[in-house]
Structure formats: structure tokens, C-alpha cells
C-alpha positions in Angstrom: 45.5 -8.3 -15.3 46.3 -9.7 -11.8 46.0 -6.2 -10.4 42.6 -5.7 -12.1 41.3 -9.0 -10.7 42.5 -8.0 -7.2 40.9 -4.6 -7.4 37.6 -6.0 -8.6 37.7 -8.7 -5.9 38.3 -6.1 -3.2 35.5 -3.9 -4.6 33.1 -6.9 -4.6 34.1 -7.7 -1.1 33.5 -4.1 0.0 30.1 -4.0 -1.6 29.1 -7.4 -0.2 30.3 -6.4 3.3 28.5 -3.0 3.2 25.3 -4.7 2.2 25.7 -7.3 4.9 26.1 -4.6 7.5 23.1 -2.5 6.4 20.8 -5.4 5.6 19.0 -5.3 8.9 18.2 -1.6 8.3 17.2 -1.8 4.6 13.5 -1.8 5.3 13.7 1.0 7.8 15.8 3.2 5.4 13.5 2.4 2.4 10.3 3.2 4.3 11.9 6.4 5.6 12.8 7.5 2.1 9.2 6.7 1.0 7.8 8.8 3.8 10.2 11.6 3.0 9.1 11.6 -0.7 5.4 11.2 0.0 5.3 13.9 2.7 7.6 16.3 1.0 4.8 18.5 -0.3 3.4 18.9 3.2 6.9 19.6 4.6 7.5 22.3 2.0 4.1 23.9 2.7 4.6 23.8 6.4 8.1 25.2 6.2 6.7 28.2 4.2 3.9 28.8 6.7 6.5 28.8 9.5 8.6 31.5 7.8 11.2 29.3 6.1 12.2 27.2 9.1 12.7 23.7 7.8 13.9 22.1 11.0 10.9 23.2 12.9 8.6 22.0 10.1 10.4 18.6 10.1 10.0 18.4 13.9 6.2 19.1 13.8 5.7 16.7 10.9 7.7 14.0 12.6 5.7 14.4 15.8 2.4 14.2 13.9 3.7 11.0 12.2 4.7 9.5 15.6 1.2 10.2 17.0 -0.4 8.3 14.1 2.0 5.3 14.4 1.8 5.1 18.2 -2.0 5.8 18.3 -4.4 4.4 15.8 -1.9 2.5 13.7 -0.6 0.6 16.7 -4.1 -0.1 17.8 -5.0 -1.5 14.4 -1.8 -3.6 14.2 -2.2 -5.1 17.7 -5.9 -5.9 17.1 -5.1 -7.5 13.8 -2.3 -9.5 15.5 -4.7 -10.9 18.1 -7.2 -11.8 15.4 -4.6 -13.5 13.3 -3.4 -15.5 16.3 -7.0 -16.7 17.0 -7.5 -17.7 13.4 -4.2 -19.5 13.3 -5.1 -21.4 16.4 -8.4 -22.5 14.7 -6.4 -23.6 11.7 -3.9 -25.5 13.9 -6.6 -27.6 15.6 -8.9 -27.9 12.5 -11.9 -26.1 14.0 -12.9 -24.0 11.0 -16.7 -23.7 10.7 -19.3 -21.3 9.4 -21.4 -20.0 12.4 -25.0 -20.8 12.6 -27.5 -17.9 11.7 -29.0 -15.9 14.6 -32.7 -16.5 15.2 -33.3 -12.7 14.9 -33.0 -13.0 11.1 -36.3 -14.8 10.9 -38.1 -11.6 12.0 -36.8 -9.6 9.0 -39.6 -8.6 6.7 -39.9 -10.2 3.2 -36.5 -12.0 3.1 -36.0 -13.0 6.7 -37.1 -16.7 6.5 -35.4 -17.3 3.1 -32.2 -15.7 4.2 -32.1 -17.7 7.5 -32.6 -21.0 5.6 -29.9 -20.2 3.1 -27.4 -19.3 5.9 -28.4 -22.4 7.9 -27.8 -24.6 4.8 -24.5 -23.0 4.1 -23.4 -23.5 7.8 -24.5 -27.2 7.7 -23.1 -28.1 4.3 -19.8 -26.3 4.5 -18.8 -27.5 8.0 -17.7 -31.0 6.8 -15.9 -29.4 3.8 -14.0 -27.0 6.1 -13.1 -29.9 8.4 -11.8 -31.9 5.4 -9.5 -29.2 4.1 -8.4 -28.0 7.6 -5.4 -30.4 7.8 -4.0 -29.1 4.6 -4.2 -25.5 5.9 -2.3 -26.3 9.1 1.1 -25.4 7.7 -0.4 -22.0 6.8 -1.0 -21.4 10.5 2.7 -21.1 11.2 3.1 -18.4 8.6 0.1 -16.5 10.2 1.6 -16.8 13.6 4.9 -15.5 12.3 3.2 -12.4 10.9 1.3 -11.8 14.1 4.5 -12.1 16.1 6.1 -9.6 13.7 3.6 -6.9 14.8 5.7 -5.6 17.6 8.9 -5.6 15.6 7.0 -3.9 12.7 5.8 -1.2 15.0 9.4 -0.5 16.2 10.5 -0.4 12.5 7.8 2.1 11.8 8.9 4.3 14.6 12.5 4.2 13.5 11.5 5.0 9.9 9.5 8.0 11.1 12.5 9.2 13.0 14.9 8.8 10.1 12.4 10.5 7.8 12.4 13.4 10.1 16.2 13.8 9.7 15.8 13.5 5.9 13.2 16.2 5.4 15.5 19.2 5.6 18.0 17.6 3.2 15.5 16.7 0.5 17.1 19.0 -2.1 20.6 17.5 -1.6 19.2 14.0 -1.8 17.4 14.8 -5.1 20.6 16.2 -6.5 22.5 13.1 -5.4 19.9 10.9 -7.0 20.0 12.9 -10.2 23.8 12.6 -10.3 23.6 8.8 -9.8 21.0 8.4 -12.6 23.0 10.6 -14.9 25.8 8.0 -14.9 23.4 5.2 -15.7 20.8 6.8 -18.0 22.4 10.2 -18.9 19.6 11.2 -21.4 16.7 10.2 -19.2 18.0 10.9 -15.7 15.7 13.9 -15.1 12.6 12.1 -16.5 13.3 8.9 -14.5 13.8 10.8 -11.3 10.6 12.7 -11.7 8.7 9.5 -12.6 10.1 7.7 -9.6 9.0 10.5 -7.2 5.6 10.9 -8.8 5.0 7.1 -8.6 6.1 7.0 -4.9 3.7 9.8 -4.1 0.9 8.4 -6.1 1.1 4.9 -4.5 2.0 6.1 -1.0 -0.7 8.8 -0.9 -3.4 7.6 -3.3 -3.2 3.8 -2.5 -1.4 3.2 0.9 -2.5 6.4 2.6 -6.2 6.1 1.7 -6.2 2.4 2.5 -4.8 3.1 6.0 -7.4 5.8 6.6 -10.2 3.5 5.3 -9.0 0.6 7.5 -8.7 2.8 10.6 -12.3 4.2 10.1 -13.6 0.7 9.4 -11.9 -0.6 12.5 -13.6 2.2 14.6 -16.9 1.2 13.1 -16.3 -2.5 13.8 -15.4 -1.7 17.4 -18.5 0.4 17.9 -20.5 -2.5 16.5 -18.9 -4.8 19.1 -17.4 -7.3 16.6 -14.9 -9.5 18.4 -12.4 -9.6 15.5 -12.5 -5.9 14.6 -8.8 -5.6 14.2 -8.5 -8.6 11.9 -11.4 -7.3 9.7 -9.8 -3.9 9.6 -6.6 -5.5 8.3 -8.6 -7.3 5.6 -10.1 -4.0 4.6 -6.6 -2.6 4.4 -5.4 -5.4 2.1 -8.5 -5.2 -0.1 -8.1 -1.4 -0.4 -4.4 -1.6 -1.3 -5.0 -4.2 -4.1 -7.8 -2.0 -5.5 -10.7 -4.4 -4.7 -12.4 -2.2 -2.2 -13.9 -2.7 1.3 -17.3 -3.9 0.1 -16.6 -7.7 0.5 -16.0 -7.0 4.2 -18.6 -4.3 4.8 -21.5 -6.2 3.4 -21.3 -9.2 5.8 -20.6 -6.9 8.7 -23.6 -4.8 8.0 -25.8 -7.9 7.7 -24.4 -9.1 11.1 -25.2 -5.7 12.6 -28.8 -5.9 11.5 -29.1 -9.3 13.2 -27.5 -8.2 16.4 -28.4 -4.5 17.0 -31.6 -2.5 17.4 -32.9 -0.6 14.4 -31.6 2.9 15.3 -28.1 1.6 16.0 -28.0 -0.5 12.9 -29.1 2.4 10.8 -26.3 4.7 12.2 -23.6 2.0 11.8 -24.8 1.2 8.3 -24.6 4.8 7.2 -21.1 5.1 8.8 -19.7 1.9 7.3 -21.3 2.6 4.0 -19.6 6.0 3.8 -16.3 4.4 4.8 -16.7 1.8 2.0 -16.9 4.5 -0.7 -14.3 6.7 0.8 -11.6 5.6 -1.6 -13.7 6.6 -4.6 -14.0 10.1 -3.2 -10.4 10.7 -1.9 -8.4 9.1 -4.8 -9.4 11.7 -7.4 -8.5 14.5 -4.9 -5.2 13.0 -3.6 -3.7 11.5 -6.8 -2.3 14.2 -9.1 -1.7 11.7 -11.8 -3.6 8.6 -12.7 -1.9 5.4 -11.4 -1.0 3.3 -14.5 0.5 0.4 -12.5 -1.5 -2.8 -13.0 -3.4 -4.2 -10.0 -1.5 -7.5 -10.4 1.8 -5.7 -9.9 0.5 -4.1 -6.7 -0.9 -7.5 -5.5 2.4 -9.2 -6.1 4.1 -6.4 -4.2 1.8 -6.8 -1.2 2.2 -10.6 -1.0 6.0 -10.6 -1.7 6.6 -7.6 0.6 4.7 -9.2 3.5 6.3 -12.6 3.1 9.8 -11.1 2.7 9.7 -8.3 5.2 6.7 -8.8 7.5 4.2 -6.1 8.3 6.3 -3.2 7.1 6.8 -5.1 3.8 3.0 -4.8 3.3 3.5 -1.1 2.6 7.0 -1.2 1.0 6.3 -4.0 -1.4 3.7 -2.4 -3.7 5.6 1.0 -3.7 8.9 -0.5 -4.7 7.4 -2.8 -7.3 5.3 0.0 -8.7 8.4 2.2 -9.1 10.3 -0.6 -10.8 7.3 -1.2 -13.1 7.0 2.4 -14.1 10.7 2.8 -14.7 10.9 -0.4 -16.7 8.0 0.7 -18.9 9.5 4.1 -19.4 12.9 2.5 -20.2 11.4 0.1 -22.8 9.5 3.0 -24.3 12.7 5.0 -24.6 14.6 2.2 -26.2 11.8 1.8 -28.8 11.8 5.4 -29.8 15.6 5.9 -29.7 16.4 4.5 -33.2 13.9 6.8 -34.8 15.2 9.8 -32.8 18.8 9.2 -33.7 18.2 8.0 -37.3 20.3 9.9 -39.9 18.1 11.3 -42.7 18.8 10.1 -46.2 20.2 12.6 -48.7 
């Protein structure tokens, strides 16, 4: 009995120490595995096109991922960080206010005067309310500044994850076999099903939710920059969040389009409206094309994953959180369904 206790204690110490050593790299490893699973179809196709050279395919795919992270994604992240810092500074000093309407709105046909008066009333009446609640929002400013400060560290983590995923690509089959062997010891009858379900869920969320949200946010950010909006990066981040939680970009696009028509000439406003309107419905077009299976994970689960991942792991947690929680949800639902059907499947027929 004493020997058993000593062995279990040493095993627990080894597990704890191992986790303690790899804890700083957990988010990097998890995101690298997510990238490897999500981009595996592209890797397999590219390797075939290159004549069965997986290492070359992994190098090209990794270089393309580096270009995305270093280029538009870094621009979006840094712009959002600047916008968050400015908003946090307003919270800290209690200067929240609704801006006054531009005079150009009065010249709009039919609705110009009424819309100007409505906006002016909202600006006047909400200003004291915002000043009243501003002191209670000051603690939230510290959290926002922490997220903004994490932008640089998050970019480095993204780059390291891409590099690790590049090494994982050629060994995908071995990792799948290892995962199958691990699951066979836990759920021997459902190991194959659970492994397929986990992979399908990762691809569905990473490609159909996260991937499309990133594309939509990048295009929206480009449109906001062309429109000359000062907080383009922050608004693009809001579009990213709304797209991930399945709300859509319309709550951001509509006020931006209204602002464009108050600030730009007619031809510029028409072009920007067409572009941003197309971006706002982009997810409705791409999701049926990208997602091979319908996503059954509830929106609330994805929302909790976004909030919890961001608070727990910073910017990179914004992407990891909904994926991990979606996989856990799908596996839990499948496990519960298996337990419910198992008595009927193993029942002994009466004679």
C-alpha cells in the first residue's frame, strides 16, 4: 500500500511538473494544432499538386500563413489596439459622450431634418447619462488596456503557432493515429467517431466561423480606412467579434454607412456603401460554401468561448476559446447520446 501511494505521488508530481513547464506554451501548441487540422485539406491538396512532396507543401503553406499574420492580421491587431487604448483613456477620465450630428445631415432629402433632430436629442440627452455611469466603468479600462498591451505578445504567439503548425503538417497521419490510440483507451467503442467529430468540429469552427470572420473583419477594416474613419481598427475588431458570435456585421456597418453619407460626396458614398454592404453579407455567402457540415454548436457556447478565451489567454484566446469549447460541447453531446442508447443496444432479448 505504501509503495502504491509513493508511485501515485511520484506520478502526480511528474504530471504537475510537466504541465507547469509547458503551461507558457499551451496556447501556442493548441493554436498550432487547430491550424494543422483546419488547413490539413489544403495541405493534402497542395502536396498532391507538388507531386507528393509534403515538406515543400508545408513550407509553402507556412510561408503563406506567415504573410497573412505579418501583413493584414498584424495591421488589424495594431489598429484595434490603438483604438482600445483611446477608448480606455476616455473611460479612465470619464469623457464618454455621443458626438453631435454633422450639419450636412440637414440637406438630406425627406428624412434629413428629422434625422438631425433625433441625433441631436440623443447626443444631448445621453451625455449626462454617460457621464453618470462613467465612474463605474473605470475599472473596465484596466482590462481594456491589458488586452491592448497583449497585442504585441499575441502577434508573437501567432507567429510561433504558424511555425509549429508548419512542422506538424507532414506528420498529420502519425498524430491522428496517436490520438486514435489515446481515445481507444478512454472510449474504446467510440474512439473513431469521437476523433472524426473533433476534427470536423475544429474545421467547421476554424474555417466557417473564425476564418470567415477574419476575412470579413479585414475587408471591413479596409473599407473603414478608405472612408477615413479614425477608429477603423477598433471597428474592424468589433466586426470580428460580432461575426464570430454569429450576430453579423450589420450593427457596425449601418452607423458607418450613415456617417459616410454625412461626410463624403455622393459618388464616394455610393461606392463605399456598395463595398461595405457586400462585406456585411459576405458570411451568408461563404458559410454554405466553406462549411461541409452544419454547425450545431449553440451561439451561447461560442460567445462564452470568445469571452472566456479572451479574458484567460488574451488576443489569441479570442480564437482558441470558441473552438475548444465547441469541440468540448460536441463531444459531450455525442457522449451523452451514446450513454442513452447503450442500454438498448446491449439489452439481452427475452426468451
